[in-house]
C-alpha positions, -999 to 999 in steps of 0.1 A, spaced: -60 125 -395 -82 96 -404 -93 75 -433 -127 80 -449 -143 47 -439 -178 60 -437 -190 85 -463 -223 103 -467 -230 115 -503 -258 141 -506 -277 136 -539 -306 157 -552 -317 142 -585 -299 167 -607 -270 163 -631 -247 171 -602 -253 136 -588 -231 121 -615 -201 143 -604 -207 134 -567 -210 97 -574 -177 97 -594 -160 116 -566 -173 91 -540 -157 63 -561 -124 83 -563 -124 87 -525 -134 51 -517 -106 36 -539 -78 47 -516 -94 52 -482 -104 16 -473 -140 29 -473 -164 3 -458 -197 21 -460 -213 47 -483 -246 63 -476 -261 78 -507 -287 102 -493 -316 123 -506 -337 146 -485 -372 155 -496 -382 190 -485 -409 192 -459 -440 179 -474 -473 197 -470 -497 170 -482 -533 174 -469 -544 147 -445 -574 138 -468 -550 132 -497 -529 108 -476 -560 90 -465 -571 86 -501 -536 76 -512 -520 59 -482 -489 47 -502 -481 81 -516 -451 89 -494 -438 53 -495 -439 53 -533 -421 86 -534 -393 73 -512 -390 42 -533 -389 63 -564 -360 84 -550 -341 53 -539 -345 38 -574 -332 70 -590 -301 70 -567 -295 33 -575 -296 40 -612 -270 69 -611 -247 49 -587 -249 18 -610 -239 40 -640 -211 61 -624 -197 43 -593 -168 19 -599 -170 -18 -591 -151 -18 -558 -150 -48 -535 -158 -47 -498 -179 -16 -498 -215 -17 -484 -238 8 -501 -270 21 -485 -297 44 -499 -312 68 -474 -342 90 -481 -354 114 -455 -381 140 -453 -375 174 -437 -348 200 -435 -317 190 -455 -290 203 -431 -307 188 -400 -313 154 -416 -277 151 -429 -262 162 -396 -283 137 -377 -274 109 -402 -237 118 -399 -239 116 -361 -259 84 -361 -235 66 -385 -203 82 -371 -194 94 -406 -159 105 -415 -169 128 -443 -199 144 -459 -198 150 -497 -220 177 -511 -223 195 -544 -219 232 -553 -243 244 -580 -230 269 -605 -254 270 -634 -280 245 -620 -308 259 -598 -302 260 -561 -280 277 -534 -250 269 -512 -269 275 -480 -268 239 -470 -230 237 -475 -225 267 -451 -247 252 -424 -231 217 -427 -196 232 -425 -205 250 -393 -221 221 -376 -208 188 -389 -189 165 -366 -166 155 -395 -150 169 -426 -170 183 -454 -161 181 -491 -179 206 -514 -176 197 -551 -188 221 -579 -207 208 -608 -186 193 -636 -154 190 -614 -131 161 -623 -118 138 -596 -80 140 -598 -51 150 -576 -20 165 -591 -18 197 -571 -35 209 -539 -36 244 -524 -36 247 -486 -41 283 -473 -22 287 -440 -19 312 -412 4 288 -394 -23 280 -368 -33 247 -353 -63 243 -377 -39 252 -406 -18 223 -394 -48 200 -395 -55 210 -431 -19 205 -442 -16 171 -425 -49 161 -442 -34 172 -476 -3 152 -469 -23 121 -461 -44 125 -493 -14 129 -515 3 99 -498 -28 77 -504 -29 88 -541 7 77 -548 27 105 -532 35 123 -565 11 153 -562 24 186 -551 10 206 -522 12 244 -524 11 260 -489 -1 296 -493 3 324 -467 -16 356 -475 -2 386 -457 -10 423 -458 9 454 -451 -5 474 -421 -19 507 -430 4 526 -407 36 513 -422 47 548 -434 51 559 -398 81 535 -396 100 555 -422 99 525 -446 86 525 -481 57 502 -492 82 480 -510 105 478 -480 77 470 -455 63 444 -479 96 426 -478 97 428 -440 62 412 -438 72 385 -463 104 378 -444 84 372 -412 60 350 -431 89 329 -443 103 326 -408 69 315 -394 66 289 -422 99 274 -413 88 271 -377 54 257 -388 67 231 -412 91 217 -386 62 205 -365 47 184 -394 57 150 -408 57 158 -446 62 121 -454 85 131 -483 57 149 -501 67 180 -521 54 211 -503 60 245 -519 54 276 -498 42 307 -515 36 342 -500 9 364 -514 3 401 -506 -33 410 -501 -39 443 -517 -77 444 -516 -83 433 -480 -98 401 -493 -75 371 -487 -102 347 -500 -100 363 -535 -62 359 -534 -66 322 -524 -90 313 -552 -71 333 -578 -38 315 -568 -56 281 -569 -68 288 -604 -34 302 -615 -15 271 -604 -43 248 -618 -49 233 -584 -73 203 -582 -87 214 -549 -84 237 -518 -81 223 -483 -87 245 -452 -91 237 -416 -123 245 -396 -115 268 -367 -139 253 -343 -121 225 -323 -141 223 -292 -178 223 -283 -176 260 -273 -162 270 -307 -177 244 -329 -201 269 -346 -173 291 -356 -154 275 -385 -135 307 -391 -142 336 -414 -118 324 -440 -135 290 -444 -169 308 -444 -159 332 -471 -142 304 -492 -175 284 -492 -194 315 -503 -169 327 -529 -154 296 -544 -175 279 -571 -146 267 -593 -127 241 -573 -134 213 -548 -131 226 -513 -124 203 -483 -131 218 -449 -113 195 -424 -124 190 -389 -110 164 -364 -137 138 -362 -162 142 -333 -151 178 -323 -187 190 -325 -200 161 -303 -219 173 -273 -237 202 -288 -254 183 -317 -287 178 -298 -289 215 -293 -279 223 -329 -306 200 -343 -332 220 -325 -321 253 -341 
């Protein structure tokens, strides 16, 4: 796990910018952050050549206007922190491609993007960034408050679940060590259980018992640093574990969900895992951190940027 020393914040000149700037400040306070790139991407412009010839400063003025708007919102909502260099970056083109390229060029540790709920817009960029970024991605829904009292970490006891739990432990440690981490395993009862002669209730207990055993093996491999970690086991009745995860997060009043990206090598980098994909699609209530060991997508970026 690593500190967030270089952070990219994607702004779009909507009220969501306030939330993202406040989150950037929250992250920067405890991560020894050295550099923040507040970025805005102008969609592909289709300005006739004749217009550009008549108004040669049109694009330059547009870029300056965007930078001034970002400076204004940052001045209003970013805390006065020492030792942090702030840059304002305006690009023209495809949002995902430009942010991915910026993250690679600057060797960013995290990309921070917003999730629109009532505001116009879609979450397509978040999905693409999660698949292809060479660093972690934090998706924050509009209106979310930056605080950490309780975090939910879904776990299937895999290596990428281990990444997510270790990230959660580091985050809690950096924020004073008092927050609680809830580690949730969602299990289901196989459809053919009745052939075993066991009842549904009996087989449910068997599945839960094995989950408890696997958790004990899993947690032994992790340095919890004294942080309180509570395991919970949830039966999936609807064949939709993501719904169970979000429901549990809301039930326990979690301040965020942390999940590990499945892709750990160049060959698997485009596959962040169906769970993470579905969580990005389904969750519009809580901040979602998709963790990826930094640089794991290096080597295929040039190819990706051409997609």
